[in-house]
PDB file of N, CA, C and O in Angstrom:
ATOM      1  N   MET A   1     -57.552  60.135  -5.572  1.00  0.00           N
ATOM      2  CA  MET A   1     -58.112  61.221  -6.370  1.00  0.00           C
ATOM      3  C   MET A   1     -58.793  62.349  -5.591  1.00  0.00           C
ATOM      4  O   MET A   1     -59.615  63.106  -6.107  1.00  0.00           O
ATOM      5  N   LYS A   2     -58.403  62.411  -4.329  1.00  0.00           N
ATOM      6  CA  LYS A   2     -58.992  63.494  -3.413  1.00  0.00           C
ATOM      7  C   LYS A   2     -58.565  64.845  -3.892  1.00  0.00           C
ATOM      8  O   LYS A   2     -59.085  65.839  -3.385  1.00  0.00           O
ATOM      9  N   LYS A   3     -57.641  64.964  -4.848  1.00  0.00           N
ATOM     10  CA  LYS A   3     -57.274  66.272  -5.331  1.00  0.00           C
ATOM     11  C   LYS A   3     -58.423  66.890  -6.117  1.00  0.00           C
ATOM     12  O   LYS A   3     -58.467  68.107  -6.297  1.00  0.00           O
ATOM     13  N   PHE A   4     -59.380  66.040  -6.598  1.00  0.00           N
ATOM     14  CA  PHE A   4     -60.566  66.603  -7.201  1.00  0.00           C
ATOM     15  C   PHE A   4     -61.694  66.969  -6.312  1.00  0.00           C
ATOM     16  O   PHE A   4     -62.723  67.463  -6.773  1.00  0.00           O
ATOM     17  N   MET A   5     -61.513  66.721  -4.941  1.00  0.00           N
ATOM     18  CA  MET A   5     -62.571  66.964  -4.024  1.00  0.00           C
ATOM     19  C   MET A   5     -62.040  67.781  -2.946  1.00  0.00           C
ATOM     20  O   MET A   5     -60.831  67.872  -2.732  1.00  0.00           O
ATOM     21  N   TYR A   6     -62.976  68.406  -2.233  1.00  0.00           N
ATOM     22  CA  TYR A   6     -62.638  69.252  -1.112  1.00  0.00           C
ATOM     23  C   TYR A   6     -63.717  69.090  -0.012  1.00  0.00           C
ATOM     24  O   TYR A   6     -64.915  69.128  -0.294  1.00  0.00           O
ATOM     25  N   LEU A   7     -63.255  68.907   1.259  1.00  0.00           N
ATOM     26  CA  LEU A   7     -64.191  68.831   2.347  1.00  0.00           C
ATOM     27  C   LEU A   7     -63.508  69.356   3.618  1.00  0.00           C
ATOM     28  O   LEU A   7     -62.567  68.747   4.127  1.00  0.00           O
ATOM     29  N   ASP A   8     -63.995  70.485   4.115  1.00  0.00           N
ATOM     30  CA  ASP A   8     -63.462  71.013   5.410  1.00  0.00           C
ATOM     31  C   ASP A   8     -64.311  70.501   6.499  1.00  0.00           C
ATOM     32  O   ASP A   8     -65.430  70.954   6.740  1.00  0.00           O
ATOM     33  N   GLU A   9     -63.740  69.527   7.161  1.00  0.00           N
ATOM     34  CA  GLU A   9     -64.519  68.776   8.221  1.00  0.00           C
ATOM     35  C   GLU A   9     -64.784  69.664   9.549  1.00  0.00           C
ATOM     36  O   GLU A   9     -65.598  69.336  10.412  1.00  0.00           O
ATOM     37  N   THR A  10     -64.003  70.807   9.595  1.00  0.00           N
ATOM     38  CA  THR A  10     -64.029  71.659  10.771  1.00  0.00           C
ATOM     39  C   THR A  10     -65.207  72.496  10.655  1.00  0.00           C
ATOM     40  O   THR A  10     -65.624  73.046  11.675  1.00  0.00           O
ATOM     41  N   VAL A  11     -65.854  72.681   9.444  1.00  0.00           N
ATOM     42  CA  VAL A  11     -67.103  73.358   9.170  1.00  0.00           C
ATOM     43  C   VAL A  11     -68.224  72.506   9.431  1.00  0.00           C
ATOM     44  O   VAL A  11     -68.418  71.560   8.667  1.00  0.00           O
ATOM     45  N   LYS A  12     -69.064  72.723  10.494  1.00  0.00           N
ATOM     46  CA  LYS A  12     -70.219  71.921  10.911  1.00  0.00           C
ATOM     47  C   LYS A  12     -71.475  72.391  10.328  1.00  0.00           C
ATOM     48  O   LYS A  12     -71.761  73.588  10.283  1.00  0.00           O
ATOM     49  N   ILE A  13     -72.240  71.442   9.873  1.00  0.00           N
ATOM     50  CA  ILE A  13     -73.529  71.786   9.293  1.00  0.00           C
ATOM     51  C   ILE A  13     -74.657  71.639  10.420  1.00  0.00           C
ATOM     52  O   ILE A  13     -74.677  70.709  11.227  1.00  0.00           O
ATOM     53  N   GLY A  14     -75.515  72.592  10.374  1.00  0.00           N
ATOM     54  CA  GLY A  14     -76.595  72.558  11.335  1.00  0.00           C
ATOM     55  C   GLY A  14     -77.641  71.548  11.066  1.00  0.00           C
ATOM     56  O   GLY A  14     -77.875  71.252   9.894  1.00  0.00           O
ATOM     57  N   GLU A  15     -78.267  71.012  11.990  1.00  0.00           N
ATOM     58  CA  GLU A  15     -79.334  70.052  11.699  1.00  0.00           C
ATOM     59  C   GLU A  15     -80.731  70.725  11.546  1.00  0.00           C
ATOM     60  O   GLU A  15     -81.740  70.030  11.436  1.00  0.00           O
ATOM     61  N   HIS A  16     -80.776  72.013  11.542  1.00  0.00           N
ATOM     62  CA  HIS A  16     -81.930  72.718  11.240  1.00  0.00           C
ATOM     63  C   HIS A  16     -82.319  72.889   9.716  1.00  0.00           C
ATOM     64  O   HIS A  16     -83.393  73.321   9.297  1.00  0.00           O
ATOM     65  N   LEU A  17     -81.246  72.469   8.977  1.00  0.00           N
ATOM     66  CA  LEU A  17     -81.493  72.585   7.502  1.00  0.00           C
ATOM     67  C   LEU A  17     -82.519  71.562   6.960  1.00  0.00           C
ATOM     68  O   LEU A  17     -82.866  70.593   7.634  1.00  0.00           O
ATOM     69  N   PRO A  18     -82.975  71.803   5.763  1.00  0.00           N
ATOM     70  CA  PRO A  18     -83.988  70.896   5.235  1.00  0.00           C
ATOM     71  C   PRO A  18     -83.328  69.481   5.032  1.00  0.00           C
ATOM     72  O   PRO A  18     -82.152  69.315   4.708  1.00  0.00           O
ATOM     73  N   LYS A  19     -84.254  68.479   5.268  1.00  0.00           N
ATOM     74  CA  LYS A  19     -83.773  67.114   5.329  1.00  0.00           C
ATOM     75  C   LYS A  19     -83.051  66.718   3.978  1.00  0.00           C
ATOM     76  O   LYS A  19     -81.996  66.083   3.966  1.00  0.00           O
ATOM     77  N   ARG A  20     -83.672  67.125   2.907  1.00  0.00           N
ATOM     78  CA  ARG A  20     -83.075  66.729   1.639  1.00  0.00           C
ATOM     79  C   ARG A  20     -81.656  67.156   1.510  1.00  0.00           C
ATOM     80  O   ARG A  20     -80.802  66.389   1.066  1.00  0.00           O
ATOM     81  N   LEU A  21     -81.381  68.434   1.914  1.00  0.00           N
ATOM     82  CA  LEU A  21     -80.015  69.027   1.979  1.00  0.00           C
ATOM     83  C   LEU A  21     -79.066  68.269   2.815  1.00  0.00           C
ATOM     84  O   LEU A  21     -77.935  67.989   2.419  1.00  0.00           O
ATOM     85  N   ILE A  22     -79.534  67.931   3.994  1.00  0.00           N
ATOM     86  CA  ILE A  22     -78.726  67.168   4.992  1.00  0.00           C
ATOM     87  C   ILE A  22     -78.371  65.823   4.383  1.00  0.00           C
ATOM     88  O   ILE A  22     -77.221  65.385   4.395  1.00  0.00           O
ATOM     89  N   ASP A  23     -79.437  65.165   3.833  1.00  0.00           N
ATOM     90  CA  ASP A  23     -79.134  63.712   3.243  1.00  0.00           C
ATOM     91  C   ASP A  23     -78.141  63.833   2.152  1.00  0.00           C
ATOM     92  O   ASP A  23     -77.271  62.971   2.029  1.00  0.00           O
ATOM     93  N   ASP A  24     -78.218  64.912   1.303  1.00  0.00           N
ATOM     94  CA  ASP A  24     -77.252  65.072   0.144  1.00  0.00           C
ATOM     95  C   ASP A  24     -75.932  65.317   0.769  1.00  0.00           C
ATOM     96  O   ASP A  24     -74.973  64.729   0.269  1.00  0.00           O
ATOM     97  N   MET A  25     -75.731  66.102   1.794  1.00  0.00           N
ATOM     98  CA  MET A  25     -74.427  66.441   2.255  1.00  0.00           C
ATOM     99  C   MET A  25     -73.807  65.253   3.082  1.00  0.00           C
ATOM    100  O   MET A  25     -72.585  65.122   3.163  1.00  0.00           O
ATOM    101  N   LYS A  26     -74.641  64.440   3.658  1.00  0.00           N
ATOM    102  CA  LYS A  26     -74.195  63.130   4.294  1.00  0.00           C
ATOM    103  C   LYS A  26     -73.674  62.303   3.134  1.00  0.00           C
ATOM    104  O   LYS A  26     -72.622  61.682   3.289  1.00  0.00           O
ATOM    105  N   GLU A  27     -74.310  62.247   2.015  1.00  0.00           N
ATOM    106  CA  GLU A  27     -73.895  61.293   0.936  1.00  0.00           C
ATOM    107  C   GLU A  27     -72.518  61.951   0.331  1.00  0.00           C
ATOM    108  O   GLU A  27     -71.588  61.222  -0.012  1.00  0.00           O
ATOM    109  N   LEU A  28     -72.458  63.257   0.232  1.00  0.00           N
ATOM    110  CA  LEU A  28     -71.217  63.897  -0.237  1.00  0.00           C
ATOM    111  C   LEU A  28     -70.043  63.494   0.710  1.00  0.00           C
ATOM    112  O   LEU A  28     -68.955  63.160   0.240  1.00  0.00           O
ATOM    113  N   ASP A  29     -70.266  63.530   1.961  1.00  0.00           N
ATOM    114  CA  ASP A  29     -69.232  63.176   3.017  1.00  0.00           C
ATOM    115  C   ASP A  29     -68.841  61.717   2.755  1.00  0.00           C
ATOM    116  O   ASP A  29     -67.661  61.370   2.724  1.00  0.00           O
ATOM    117  N   ARG A  30     -69.871  60.865   2.566  1.00  0.00           N
ATOM    118  CA  ARG A  30     -69.530  59.438   2.304  1.00  0.00           C
ATOM    119  C   ARG A  30     -68.799  59.212   1.087  1.00  0.00           C
ATOM    120  O   ARG A  30     -67.953  58.318   1.070  1.00  0.00           O
ATOM    121  N   PHE A  31     -69.057  60.024  -0.099  1.00  0.00           N
ATOM    122  CA  PHE A  31     -68.323  59.887  -1.277  1.00  0.00           C
ATOM    123  C   PHE A  31     -66.856  60.343  -1.184  1.00  0.00           C
ATOM    124  O   PHE A  31     -65.937  59.801  -1.799  1.00  0.00           O
ATOM    125  N   TYR A  32     -66.720  61.453  -0.306  1.00  0.00           N
ATOM    126  CA  TYR A  32     -65.381  61.908   0.028  1.00  0.00           C
ATOM    127  C   TYR A  32     -64.508  60.862   0.757  1.00  0.00           C
ATOM    128  O   TYR A  32     -63.339  60.634   0.445  1.00  0.00           O
ATOM    129  N   GLU A  33     -65.160  60.263   1.728  1.00  0.00           N
ATOM    130  CA  GLU A  33     -64.460  59.263   2.590  1.00  0.00           C
ATOM    131  C   GLU A  33     -64.151  58.048   1.626  1.00  0.00           C
ATOM    132  O   GLU A  33     -63.080  57.454   1.747  1.00  0.00           O
ATOM    133  N   ASP A  34     -65.025  57.693   0.721  1.00  0.00           N
ATOM    134  CA  ASP A  34     -64.758  56.457  -0.111  1.00  0.00           C
ATOM    135  C   ASP A  34     -63.974  56.790  -1.415  1.00  0.00           C
ATOM    136  O   ASP A  34     -63.777  55.963  -2.306  1.00  0.00           O
ATOM    137  N   ASP A  35     -63.533  58.116  -1.443  1.00  0.00           N
ATOM    138  CA  ASP A  35     -62.689  58.542  -2.650  1.00  0.00           C
ATOM    139  C   ASP A  35     -63.361  58.306  -3.920  1.00  0.00           C
ATOM    140  O   ASP A  35     -62.760  57.881  -4.907  1.00  0.00           O
ATOM    141  N   MET A  36     -64.745  58.609  -3.897  1.00  0.00           N
ATOM    142  CA  MET A  36     -65.536  58.485  -5.140  1.00  0.00           C
ATOM    143  C   MET A  36     -65.679  59.895  -5.720  1.00  0.00           C
ATOM    144  O   MET A  36     -66.692  60.572  -5.543  1.00  0.00           O
ATOM    145  N   TRP A  37     -64.569  60.323  -6.452  1.00  0.00           N
ATOM    146  CA  TRP A  37     -64.521  61.655  -6.922  1.00  0.00           C
ATOM    147  C   TRP A  37     -65.583  61.923  -7.989  1.00  0.00           C
ATOM    148  O   TRP A  37     -66.109  63.036  -7.984  1.00  0.00           O
ATOM    149  N   LEU A  38     -65.948  61.043  -8.884  1.00  0.00           N
ATOM    150  CA  LEU A  38     -66.903  61.390  -9.865  1.00  0.00           C
ATOM    151  C   LEU A  38     -68.302  61.612  -9.222  1.00  0.00           C
ATOM    152  O   LEU A  38     -68.970  62.605  -9.508  1.00  0.00           O
ATOM    153  N   GLU A  39     -68.725  60.668  -8.351  1.00  0.00           N
ATOM    154  CA  GLU A  39     -70.007  60.850  -7.741  1.00  0.00           C
ATOM    155  C   GLU A  39     -70.037  62.089  -6.838  1.00  0.00           C
ATOM    156  O   GLU A  39     -71.035  62.804  -6.753  1.00  0.00           O
ATOM    157  N   PHE A  40     -68.893  62.311  -6.165  1.00  0.00           N
ATOM    158  CA  PHE A  40     -68.698  63.589  -5.413  1.00  0.00           C
ATOM    159  C   PHE A  40     -69.025  64.751  -6.229  1.00  0.00           C
ATOM    160  O   PHE A  40     -69.888  65.552  -5.870  1.00  0.00           O
ATOM    161  N   SER A  41     -68.331  64.879  -7.371  1.00  0.00           N
ATOM    162  CA  SER A  41     -68.457  66.144  -8.182  1.00  0.00           C
ATOM    163  C   SER A  41     -69.819  66.322  -8.740  1.00  0.00           C
ATOM    164  O   SER A  41     -70.336  67.436  -8.823  1.00  0.00           O
ATOM    165  N   GLN A  42     -70.451  65.138  -9.154  1.00  0.00           N
ATOM    166  CA  GLN A  42     -71.841  65.252  -9.713  1.00  0.00           C
ATOM    167  C   GLN A  42     -72.824  65.668  -8.626  1.00  0.00           C
ATOM    168  O   GLN A  42     -73.700  66.478  -8.927  1.00  0.00           O
ATOM    169  N   LEU A  43     -72.757  65.209  -7.455  1.00  0.00           N
ATOM    170  CA  LEU A  43     -73.690  65.400  -6.414  1.00  0.00           C
ATOM    171  C   LEU A  43     -73.458  66.940  -5.879  1.00  0.00           C
ATOM    172  O   LEU A  43     -74.395  67.661  -5.536  1.00  0.00           O
ATOM    173  N   LEU A  44     -72.170  67.313  -5.858  1.00  0.00           N
ATOM    174  CA  LEU A  44     -71.817  68.601  -5.339  1.00  0.00           C
ATOM    175  C   LEU A  44     -72.453  69.654  -6.226  1.00  0.00           C
ATOM    176  O   LEU A  44     -72.877  70.678  -5.690  1.00  0.00           O
ATOM    177  N   GLU A  45     -72.561  69.483  -7.598  1.00  0.00           N
ATOM    178  CA  GLU A  45     -73.290  70.485  -8.410  1.00  0.00           C
ATOM    179  C   GLU A  45     -74.725  70.529  -8.020  1.00  0.00           C
ATOM    180  O   GLU A  45     -75.260  71.638  -7.998  1.00  0.00           O
ATOM    181  N   GLY A  46     -75.444  69.444  -7.700  1.00  0.00           N
ATOM    182  CA  GLY A  46     -76.692  69.480  -7.303  1.00  0.00           C
ATOM    183  C   GLY A  46     -76.914  70.283  -5.919  1.00  0.00           C
ATOM    184  O   GLY A  46     -77.799  71.116  -5.727  1.00  0.00           O
ATOM    185  N   VAL A  47     -75.968  69.881  -5.029  1.00  0.00           N
ATOM    186  CA  VAL A  47     -75.965  70.589  -3.656  1.00  0.00           C
ATOM    187  C   VAL A  47     -75.880  72.131  -3.860  1.00  0.00           C
ATOM    188  O   VAL A  47     -76.563  72.925  -3.213  1.00  0.00           O
ATOM    189  N   GLU A  48     -75.020  72.466  -4.773  1.00  0.00           N
ATOM    190  CA  GLU A  48     -74.799  73.830  -4.958  1.00  0.00           C
ATOM    191  C   GLU A  48     -76.064  74.570  -5.447  1.00  0.00           C
ATOM    192  O   GLU A  48     -76.432  75.596  -4.875  1.00  0.00           O
ATOM    193  N   VAL A  49     -76.708  74.073  -6.463  1.00  0.00           N
ATOM    194  CA  VAL A  49     -77.936  74.552  -6.997  1.00  0.00           C
ATOM    195  C   VAL A  49     -79.151  74.555  -5.995  1.00  0.00           C
ATOM    196  O   VAL A  49     -79.947  75.488  -5.890  1.00  0.00           O
ATOM    197  N   THR A  50     -79.185  73.400  -5.283  1.00  0.00           N
ATOM    198  CA  THR A  50     -80.237  73.339  -4.277  1.00  0.00           C
ATOM    199  C   THR A  50     -80.027  74.396  -3.123  1.00  0.00           C
ATOM    200  O   THR A  50     -80.964  75.080  -2.713  1.00  0.00           O
ATOM    201  N   THR A  51     -78.833  74.485  -2.657  1.00  0.00           N
ATOM    202  CA  THR A  51     -78.543  75.542  -1.582  1.00  0.00           C
ATOM    203  C   THR A  51     -78.892  76.823  -2.025  1.00  0.00           C
ATOM    204  O   THR A  51     -79.511  77.584  -1.281  1.00  0.00           O
ATOM    205  N   LYS A  52     -78.510  77.191  -3.335  1.00  0.00           N
ATOM    206  CA  LYS A  52     -78.783  78.612  -3.846  1.00  0.00           C
ATOM    207  C   LYS A  52     -80.346  78.755  -3.925  1.00  0.00           C
ATOM    208  O   LYS A  52     -80.902  79.782  -3.535  1.00  0.00           O
ATOM    209  N   ALA A  53     -81.011  77.720  -4.429  1.00  0.00           N
ATOM    210  CA  ALA A  53     -82.460  77.862  -4.489  1.00  0.00           C
ATOM    211  C   ALA A  53     -83.122  78.065  -3.128  1.00  0.00           C
ATOM    212  O   ALA A  53     -84.003  78.919  -3.029  1.00  0.00           O
ATOM    213  N   TYR A  54     -82.747  77.319  -2.048  1.00  0.00           N
ATOM    214  CA  TYR A  54     -83.204  77.386  -0.771  1.00  0.00           C
ATOM    215  C   TYR A  54     -83.010  78.804  -0.221  1.00  0.00           C
ATOM    216  O   TYR A  54     -83.916  79.365   0.397  1.00  0.00           O
ATOM    217  N   GLN A  55     -81.803  79.387  -0.455  1.00  0.00           N
ATOM    218  CA  GLN A  55     -81.479  80.643   0.161  1.00  0.00           C
ATOM    219  C   GLN A  55     -82.249  81.748  -0.594  1.00  0.00           C
ATOM    220  O   GLN A  55     -82.664  82.723   0.032  1.00  0.00           O
ATOM    221  N   ILE A  56     -82.454  81.622  -1.943  1.00  0.00           N
ATOM    222  CA  ILE A  56     -83.282  82.610  -2.646  1.00  0.00           C
ATOM    223  C   ILE A  56     -84.597  82.610  -2.130  1.00  0.00           C
ATOM    224  O   ILE A  56     -85.154  83.681  -1.890  1.00  0.00           O
ATOM    225  N   ASN A  57     -85.215  81.407  -1.911  1.00  0.00           N
ATOM    226  CA  ASN A  57     -86.608  81.309  -1.422  1.00  0.00           C
ATOM    227  C   ASN A  57     -86.671  81.377   0.072  1.00  0.00           C
ATOM    228  O   ASN A  57     -87.732  81.050   0.603  1.00  0.00           O
ATOM    229  N   LYS A  58     -85.695  81.751   0.795  1.00  0.00           N
ATOM    230  CA  LYS A  58     -85.570  82.069   2.139  1.00  0.00           C
ATOM    231  C   LYS A  58     -85.925  80.797   3.078  1.00  0.00           C
ATOM    232  O   LYS A  58     -86.417  80.944   4.196  1.00  0.00           O
ATOM    233  N   VAL A  59     -85.646  79.617   2.551  1.00  0.00           N
ATOM    234  CA  VAL A  59     -85.730  78.452   3.290  1.00  0.00           C
ATOM    235  C   VAL A  59     -84.484  78.295   4.257  1.00  0.00           C
ATOM    236  O   VAL A  59     -84.601  77.761   5.360  1.00  0.00           O
ATOM    237  N   ILE A  60     -83.357  78.762   3.806  1.00  0.00           N
ATOM    238  CA  ILE A  60     -82.205  78.800   4.583  1.00  0.00           C
ATOM    239  C   ILE A  60     -81.642  80.248   4.511  1.00  0.00           C
ATOM    240  O   ILE A  60     -81.925  81.010   3.587  1.00  0.00           O
ATOM    241  N   THR A  61     -80.838  80.574   5.533  1.00  0.00           N
ATOM    242  CA  THR A  61     -80.266  81.959   5.481  1.00  0.00           C
ATOM    243  C   THR A  61     -78.996  82.081   4.685  1.00  0.00           C
ATOM    244  O   THR A  61     -78.424  81.067   4.283  1.00  0.00           O
ATOM    245  N   ALA A  62     -78.533  83.293   4.443  1.00  0.00           N
ATOM    246  CA  ALA A  62     -77.322  83.528   3.693  1.00  0.00           C
ATOM    247  C   ALA A  62     -76.089  82.972   4.546  1.00  0.00           C
ATOM    248  O   ALA A  62     -75.062  82.589   3.986  1.00  0.00           O
ATOM    249  N   GLN A  63     -76.241  82.950   5.863  1.00  0.00           N
ATOM    250  CA  GLN A  63     -75.210  82.328   6.641  1.00  0.00           C
ATOM    251  C   GLN A  63     -75.142  80.850   6.501  1.00  0.00           C
ATOM    252  O   GLN A  63     -74.070  80.245   6.488  1.00  0.00           O
ATOM    253  N   ASP A  64     -76.337  80.263   6.395  1.00  0.00           N
ATOM    254  CA  ASP A  64     -76.361  78.749   6.115  1.00  0.00           C
ATOM    255  C   ASP A  64     -75.622  78.422   4.825  1.00  0.00           C
ATOM    256  O   ASP A  64     -74.847  77.471   4.724  1.00  0.00           O
ATOM    257  N   LEU A  65     -75.934  79.327   3.784  1.00  0.00           N
ATOM    258  CA  LEU A  65     -75.330  79.113   2.508  1.00  0.00           C
ATOM    259  C   LEU A  65     -73.852  79.239   2.595  1.00  0.00           C
ATOM    260  O   LEU A  65     -73.152  78.385   2.050  1.00  0.00           O
ATOM    261  N   ASP A  66     -73.345  80.195   3.209  1.00  0.00           N
ATOM    262  CA  ASP A  66     -71.917  80.394   3.299  1.00  0.00           C
ATOM    263  C   ASP A  66     -71.215  79.262   4.082  1.00  0.00           C
ATOM    264  O   ASP A  66     -70.105  78.843   3.751  1.00  0.00           O
ATOM    265  N   VAL A  67     -71.891  78.803   5.101  1.00  0.00           N
ATOM    266  CA  VAL A  67     -71.321  77.592   5.875  1.00  0.00           C
ATOM    267  C   VAL A  67     -71.172  76.402   4.957  1.00  0.00           C
ATOM    268  O   VAL A  67     -70.103  75.800   4.856  1.00  0.00           O
ATOM    269  N   ILE A  68     -72.298  76.062   4.269  1.00  0.00           N
ATOM    270  CA  ILE A  68     -72.216  74.950   3.322  1.00  0.00           C
ATOM    271  C   ILE A  68     -71.259  75.192   2.269  1.00  0.00           C
ATOM    272  O   ILE A  68     -70.469  74.297   1.968  1.00  0.00           O
ATOM    273  N   PHE A  69     -71.242  76.342   1.659  1.00  0.00           N
ATOM    274  CA  PHE A  69     -70.216  76.531   0.549  1.00  0.00           C
ATOM    275  C   PHE A  69     -68.750  76.438   1.097  1.00  0.00           C
ATOM    276  O   PHE A  69     -67.844  75.925   0.440  1.00  0.00           O
ATOM    277  N   ARG A  70     -68.581  76.973   2.354  1.00  0.00           N
ATOM    278  CA  ARG A  70     -67.089  76.936   2.850  1.00  0.00           C
ATOM    279  C   ARG A  70     -66.826  75.351   3.175  1.00  0.00           C
ATOM    280  O   ARG A  70     -65.716  74.862   2.961  1.00  0.00           O
ATOM    281  N   ARG A  71     -67.823  74.637   3.662  1.00  0.00           N
ATOM    282  CA  ARG A  71     -67.410  73.215   3.905  1.00  0.00           C
ATOM    283  C   ARG A  71     -66.990  72.480   2.624  1.00  0.00           C
ATOM    284  O   ARG A  71     -66.073  71.660   2.678  1.00  0.00           O
ATOM    285  N   TYR A  72     -67.617  72.740   1.494  1.00  0.00           N
ATOM    286  CA  TYR A  72     -67.191  71.994   0.175  1.00  0.00           C
ATOM    287  C   TYR A  72     -66.279  72.790  -0.693  1.00  0.00           C
ATOM    288  O   TYR A  72     -65.938  72.362  -1.796  1.00  0.00           O
ATOM    289  N   GLY A  73     -65.880  73.925  -0.231  1.00  0.00           N
ATOM    290  CA  GLY A  73     -64.962  74.646  -1.146  1.00  0.00           C
ATOM    291  C   GLY A  73     -65.514  75.397  -2.315  1.00  0.00           C
ATOM    292  O   GLY A  73     -64.833  75.668  -3.303  1.00  0.00           O
ATOM    293  N   LEU A  74     -66.853  75.747  -2.160  1.00  0.00           N
ATOM    294  CA  LEU A  74     -67.569  76.465  -3.216  1.00  0.00           C
ATOM    295  C   LEU A  74     -67.414  78.000  -3.137  1.00  0.00           C
ATOM    296  O   LEU A  74     -68.009  78.769  -3.892  1.00  0.00           O
ATOM    297  N   ARG A  75     -66.580  78.373  -2.177  1.00  0.00           N
ATOM    298  CA  ARG A  75     -66.308  79.870  -1.987  1.00  0.00           C
ATOM    299  C   ARG A  75     -64.883  80.039  -1.872  1.00  0.00           C
ATOM    300  O   ARG A  75     -64.405  81.162  -1.711  1.00  0.00           O
TER     301      ARG A  75
END
């Protein structure tokens, strides 16, 4: 069911990001590897919202947001 999921493993995530975001992305990667498309899609929505909120509040940069979105096909 990977057709419902997208992960560009060539796009690397920086370890400087907030721990919550890193933990969620690690879980997304695990869901992708385990072909758990429902869990992946549900968590992806949360990661998208959290990433936008962090960028709006200047916790992460616009470049960080772009990298995360490219990794998971949100752009």
